[in-house]
PyMOL commands that place a pseudoatom at each C-alpha (Angstrom):
pseudoatom trace, name=CA, resn=MET, resi=1, chain=A, elem=C, hetatm=0, pos=[48.213, 132.583, 115.707]
pseudoatom trace, name=CA, resn=SER, resi=2, chain=A, elem=C, hetatm=0, pos=[45.499, 130.090, 116.587]
pseudoatom trace, name=CA, resn=GLU, resi=3, chain=A, elem=C, hetatm=0, pos=[44.557, 132.284, 119.577]
pseudoatom trace, name=CA, resn=ILE, resi=4, chain=A, elem=C, hetatm=0, pos=[44.327, 135.313, 117.297]
pseudoatom trace, name=CA, resn=GLU, resi=5, chain=A, elem=C, hetatm=0, pos=[42.171, 133.372, 114.833]
pseudoatom trace, name=CA, resn=LYS, resi=6, chain=A, elem=C, hetatm=0, pos=[40.002, 132.116, 117.683]
pseudoatom trace, name=CA, resn=TYR, resi=7, chain=A, elem=C, hetatm=0, pos=[39.456, 135.344, 119.646]
pseudoatom trace, name=CA, resn=ALA, resi=8, chain=A, elem=C, hetatm=0, pos=[40.314, 138.371, 117.499]
pseudoatom trace, name=CA, resn=GLN, resi=9, chain=A, elem=C, hetatm=0, pos=[38.018, 140.228, 115.170]
pseudoatom trace, name=CA, resn=GLU, resi=10, chain=A, elem=C, hetatm=0, pos=[38.308, 139.603, 111.469]
pseudoatom trace, name=CA, resn=ASN, resi=11, chain=A, elem=C, hetatm=0, pos=[40.985, 141.697, 109.707]
pseudoatom trace, name=CA, resn=VAL, resi=12, chain=A, elem=C, hetatm=0, pos=[42.941, 142.317, 112.916]
pseudoatom trace, name=CA, resn=ASP, resi=13, chain=A, elem=C, hetatm=0, pos=[46.401, 143.815, 112.469]
pseudoatom trace, name=CA, resn=ILE, resi=14, chain=A, elem=C, hetatm=0, pos=[49.218, 141.386, 113.262]
pseudoatom trace, name=CA, resn=LEU, resi=15, chain=A, elem=C, hetatm=0, pos=[52.879, 142.179, 113.867]
pseudoatom trace, name=CA, resn=LEU, resi=16, chain=A, elem=C, hetatm=0, pos=[55.318, 139.398, 114.709]
pseudoatom trace, name=CA, resn=VAL, resi=17, chain=A, elem=C, hetatm=0, pos=[57.921, 140.678, 117.183]
pseudoatom trace, name=CA, resn=GLY, resi=18, chain=A, elem=C, hetatm=0, pos=[61.091, 138.860, 118.183]
pseudoatom trace, name=CA, resn=ASN, resi=19, chain=A, elem=C, hetatm=0, pos=[62.300, 140.211, 121.510]
pseudoatom trace, name=CA, resn=LYS, resi=20, chain=A, elem=C, hetatm=0, pos=[65.634, 140.227, 123.347]
pseudoatom trace, name=CA, resn=SER, resi=21, chain=A, elem=C, hetatm=0, pos=[67.576, 140.600, 120.109]
pseudoatom trace, name=CA, resn=ASP, resi=22, chain=A, elem=C, hetatm=0, pos=[70.519, 141.837, 122.194]
pseudoatom trace, name=CA, resn=LEU, resi=23, chain=A, elem=C, hetatm=0, pos=[71.042, 138.308, 123.606]
pseudoatom trace, name=CA, resn=GLU, resi=24, chain=A, elem=C, hetatm=0, pos=[72.500, 136.835, 120.432]
pseudoatom trace, name=CA, resn=SER, resi=25, chain=A, elem=C, hetatm=0, pos=[74.227, 133.955, 122.257]
pseudoatom trace, name=CA, resn=GLU, resi=26, chain=A, elem=C, hetatm=0, pos=[70.875, 132.815, 123.713]
pseudoatom trace, name=CA, resn=ARG, resi=27, chain=A, elem=C, hetatm=0, pos=[68.943, 133.085, 120.460]
pseudoatom trace, name=CA, resn=GLU, resi=28, chain=A, elem=C, hetatm=0, pos=[66.494, 130.237, 119.844]
pseudoatom trace, name=CA, resn=VAL, resi=29, chain=A, elem=C, hetatm=0, pos=[64.952, 131.525, 116.607]
pseudoatom trace, name=CA, resn=THR, resi=30, chain=A, elem=C, hetatm=0, pos=[67.040, 132.965, 113.798]
pseudoatom trace, name=CA, resn=LYS, resi=31, chain=A, elem=C, hetatm=0, pos=[66.069, 136.203, 112.147]
pseudoatom trace, name=CA, resn=VAL, resi=32, chain=A, elem=C, hetatm=0, pos=[65.469, 134.296, 108.916]
pseudoatom trace, name=CA, resn=GLU, resi=33, chain=A, elem=C, hetatm=0, pos=[63.115, 131.876, 110.718]
pseudoatom trace, name=CA, resn=GLY, resi=34, chain=A, elem=C, hetatm=0, pos=[61.191, 134.811, 112.192]
pseudoatom trace, name=CA, resn=GLN, resi=35, chain=A, elem=C, hetatm=0, pos=[60.932, 136.487, 108.816]
pseudoatom trace, name=CA, resn=GLU, resi=36, chain=A, elem=C, hetatm=0, pos=[59.725, 133.245, 107.216]
pseudoatom trace, name=CA, resn=LEU, resi=37, chain=A, elem=C, hetatm=0, pos=[57.061, 132.705, 109.873]
pseudoatom trace, name=CA, resn=ALA, resi=38, chain=A, elem=C, hetatm=0, pos=[55.864, 136.279, 109.464]
pseudoatom trace, name=CA, resn=ARG, resi=39, chain=A, elem=C, hetatm=0, pos=[55.742, 135.792, 105.680]
pseudoatom trace, name=CA, resn=GLN, resi=40, chain=A, elem=C, hetatm=0, pos=[53.576, 132.673, 106.145]
pseudoatom trace, name=CA, resn=PHE, resi=41, chain=A, elem=C, hetatm=0, pos=[51.081, 134.723, 108.146]
pseudoatom trace, name=CA, resn=ASN, resi=42, chain=A, elem=C, hetatm=0, pos=[51.377, 137.755, 105.869]
pseudoatom trace, name=CA, resn=ALA, resi=43, chain=A, elem=C, hetatm=0, pos=[52.576, 139.879, 108.783]
pseudoatom trace, name=CA, resn=PRO, resi=44, chain=A, elem=C, hetatm=0, pos=[55.485, 142.284, 109.253]
pseudoatom trace, name=CA, resn=PHE, resi=45, chain=A, elem=C, hetatm=0, pos=[58.411, 141.096, 111.395]
pseudoatom trace, name=CA, resn=ILE, resi=46, chain=A, elem=C, hetatm=0, pos=[60.577, 143.204, 113.697]
pseudoatom trace, name=CA, resn=GLU, resi=47, chain=A, elem=C, hetatm=0, pos=[63.268, 142.183, 116.167]
pseudoatom trace, name=CA, resn=THR, resi=48, chain=A, elem=C, hetatm=0, pos=[63.501, 144.310, 119.303]
pseudoatom trace, name=CA, resn=SER, resi=49, chain=A, elem=C, hetatm=0, pos=[65.533, 144.774, 122.437]
pseudoatom trace, name=CA, resn=ALA, resi=50, chain=A, elem=C, hetatm=0, pos=[64.281, 146.717, 125.427]
pseudoatom trace, name=CA, resn=GLN, resi=51, chain=A, elem=C, hetatm=0, pos=[67.792, 146.505, 126.885]
pseudoatom trace, name=CA, resn=ASN, resi=52, chain=A, elem=C, hetatm=0, pos=[69.280, 148.758, 124.218]
pseudoatom trace, name=CA, resn=ALA, resi=53, chain=A, elem=C, hetatm=0, pos=[65.983, 150.247, 122.927]
pseudoatom trace, name=CA, resn=SER, resi=54, chain=A, elem=C, hetatm=0, pos=[66.484, 148.694, 119.517]
pseudoatom trace, name=CA, resn=ASN, resi=55, chain=A, elem=C, hetatm=0, pos=[63.350, 148.961, 117.346]
pseudoatom trace, name=CA, resn=VAL, resi=56, chain=A, elem=C, hetatm=0, pos=[61.000, 149.493, 120.303]
pseudoatom trace, name=CA, resn=GLN, resi=57, chain=A, elem=C, hetatm=0, pos=[59.614, 152.781, 118.956]
pseudoatom trace, name=CA, resn=LEU, resi=58, chain=A, elem=C, hetatm=0, pos=[59.596, 151.345, 115.439]
pseudoatom trace, name=CA, resn=THR, resi=59, chain=A, elem=C, hetatm=0, pos=[57.402, 148.472, 116.653]
pseudoatom trace, name=CA, resn=PHE, resi=60, chain=A, elem=C, hetatm=0, pos=[54.766, 150.803, 118.105]
pseudoatom trace, name=CA, resn=LYS, resi=61, chain=A, elem=C, hetatm=0, pos=[54.923, 153.159, 115.128]
pseudoatom trace, name=CA, resn=THR, resi=62, chain=A, elem=C, hetatm=0, pos=[54.567, 150.257, 112.696]
pseudoatom trace, name=CA, resn=MET, resi=63, chain=A, elem=C, hetatm=0, pos=[51.519, 148.886, 114.486]
pseudoatom trace, name=CA, resn=ALA, resi=64, chain=A, elem=C, hetatm=0, pos=[49.924, 152.330, 114.825]
pseudoatom trace, name=CA, resn=THR, resi=65, chain=A, elem=C, hetatm=0, pos=[50.545, 153.070, 111.140]
pseudoatom trace, name=CA, resn=ASN, resi=66, chain=A, elem=C, hetatm=0, pos=[49.068, 149.716, 110.090]
pseudoatom trace, name=CA, resn=ILE, resi=67, chain=A, elem=C, hetatm=0, pos=[45.955, 150.312, 112.211]
pseudoatom trace, name=CA, resn=MET, resi=68, chain=A, elem=C, hetatm=0, pos=[45.528, 153.854, 110.895]
pseudoatom trace, name=CA, resn=GLU, resi=69, chain=A, elem=C, hetatm=0, pos=[45.868, 152.706, 107.288]
pseudoatom trace, name=CA, resn=ARG, resi=70, chain=A, elem=C, hetatm=0, pos=[43.361, 149.890, 107.802]
pseudoatom trace, name=CA, resn=THR, resi=71, chain=A, elem=C, hetatm=0, pos=[40.804, 152.119, 109.512]
pseudoatom trace, name=CA, resn=GLU, resi=72, chain=A, elem=C, hetatm=0, pos=[41.084, 154.612, 106.650]
pseudoatom trace, name=CA, resn=ARG, resi=73, chain=A, elem=C, hetatm=0, pos=[40.184, 151.777, 104.270]
pseudoatom trace, name=CA, resn=GLU, resi=74, chain=A, elem=C, hetatm=0, pos=[37.610, 150.184, 106.604]
pseudoatom trace, name=CA, resn=PRO, resi=75, chain=A, elem=C, hetatm=0, pos=[36.161, 152.785, 108.984]
pseudoatom trace, name=CA, resn=VAL, resi=76, chain=A, elem=C, hetatm=0, pos=[35.059, 151.499, 112.381]
pseudoatom trace, name=CA, resn=THR, resi=77, chain=A, elem=C, hetatm=0, pos=[31.645, 152.582, 113.595]
pseudoatom trace, name=CA, resn=PHE, resi=78, chain=A, elem=C, hetatm=0, pos=[30.174, 152.186, 117.038]
pseudoatom trace, name=CA, resn=LYS, resi=79, chain=A, elem=C, hetatm=0, pos=[26.422, 152.168, 117.482]
pseudoatom trace, name=CA, resn=ARG, resi=80, chain=A, elem=C, hetatm=0, pos=[25.064, 153.600, 120.703]
pseudoatom trace, name=CA, resn=ASN, resi=81, chain=A, elem=C, hetatm=0, pos=[23.739, 151.020, 123.166]
pseudoatom trace, name=CA, resn=GLN, resi=82, chain=A, elem=C, hetatm=0, pos=[25.224, 148.065, 121.297]
pseudoatom trace, name=CA, resn=GLY, resi=83, chain=A, elem=C, hetatm=0, pos=[28.589, 147.923, 123.037]
pseudoatom trace, name=CA, resn=VAL, resi=84, chain=A, elem=C, hetatm=0, pos=[31.850, 146.521, 121.760]
pseudoatom trace, name=CA, resn=LYS, resi=85, chain=A, elem=C, hetatm=0, pos=[32.169, 142.805, 121.172]
pseudoatom trace, name=CA, resn=LEU, resi=86, chain=A, elem=C, hetatm=0, pos=[35.325, 141.155, 122.513]
pseudoatom trace, name=CA, resn=GLY, resi=87, chain=A, elem=C, hetatm=0, pos=[36.153, 137.802, 120.990]
pseudoatom trace, name=CA, resn=THR, resi=88, chain=A, elem=C, hetatm=0, pos=[33.236, 135.423, 120.775]
pseudoatom trace, name=CA, resn=SER, resi=89, chain=A, elem=C, hetatm=0, pos=[31.614, 135.786, 124.179]
pseudoatom trace, name=CA, resn=LYS, resi=90, chain=A, elem=C, hetatm=0, pos=[31.842, 139.164, 125.897]
pseudoatom trace, name=CA, resn=THR, resi=91, chain=A, elem=C, hetatm=0, pos=[30.299, 142.484, 125.002]
pseudoatom trace, name=CA, resn=ILE, resi=92, chain=A, elem=C, hetatm=0, pos=[31.213, 145.674, 126.809]
pseudoatom trace, name=CA, resn=ASN, resi=93, chain=A, elem=C, hetatm=0, pos=[28.529, 148.347, 126.841]
pseudoatom trace, name=CA, resn=ILE, resi=94, chain=A, elem=C, hetatm=0, pos=[30.278, 151.636, 126.143]
pseudoatom trace, name=CA, resn=SER, resi=95, chain=A, elem=C, hetatm=0, pos=[27.210, 153.849, 126.254]
pseudoatom trace, name=CA, resn=LYS, resi=96, chain=A, elem=C, hetatm=0, pos=[26.349, 153.758, 129.966]
pseudoatom trace, name=CA, resn=LYS, resi=97, chain=A, elem=C, hetatm=0, pos=[28.088, 156.192, 132.252]
pseudoatom trace, name=CA, resn=LYS, resi=98, chain=A, elem=C, hetatm=0, pos=[28.923, 155.221, 135.805]
pseudoatom trace, name=CA, resn=SER, resi=99, chain=A, elem=C, hetatm=0, pos=[27.491, 157.332, 138.553]
pseudoatom trace, name=CA, resn=GLY, resi=100, chain=A, elem=C, hetatm=0, pos=[29.722, 158.554, 141.318]
pseudoatom trace, name=CA, resn=PRO, resi=101, chain=A, elem=C, hetatm=0, pos=[32.971, 160.437, 141.610]
pseudoatom trace, name=CA, resn=CYS, resi=102, chain=A, elem=C, hetatm=0, pos=[35.148, 158.099, 139.584]
pseudoatom trace, name=CA, resn=CYS, resi=103, chain=A, elem=C, hetatm=0, pos=[35.430, 156.883, 136.041]
for i in range(1, 103): cmd.bond("trace and resi %d" % i, "trace and resi %d" % (i + 1))
show_as sticks, trace
zoom trace
C-alpha cells in the first residue's frame, strides 16, 4: 500500500487479491485476515485460484466495474501535447506519432 500511495495517482482503484486459494494447507493468511486488511484500506477483497479458475473473471470484472464507476463520477481528460504523468517522475507524451512502419 505504501508503494501505491507513493507512485499511484490520487483516487486510484485498489482491489486486494489473495491468490492460490486452492492451496488451503499452505495458507499463510486467513480469509478473515485478508478481509480485515482490505477493510482497513477501504478496498474490496477477493480470493482467487488460477489452478481451478476460482474468482479469476470476477476479479477482472470487479476492477473494471470499479474503474468504470469512478470514471463516470470523475471523468478523465487528456490534453493534447501534455502527455500522461506516471507516478512522480515520468511523463509519456501520447500526442506524437512515430514515423515508420511500426507502432
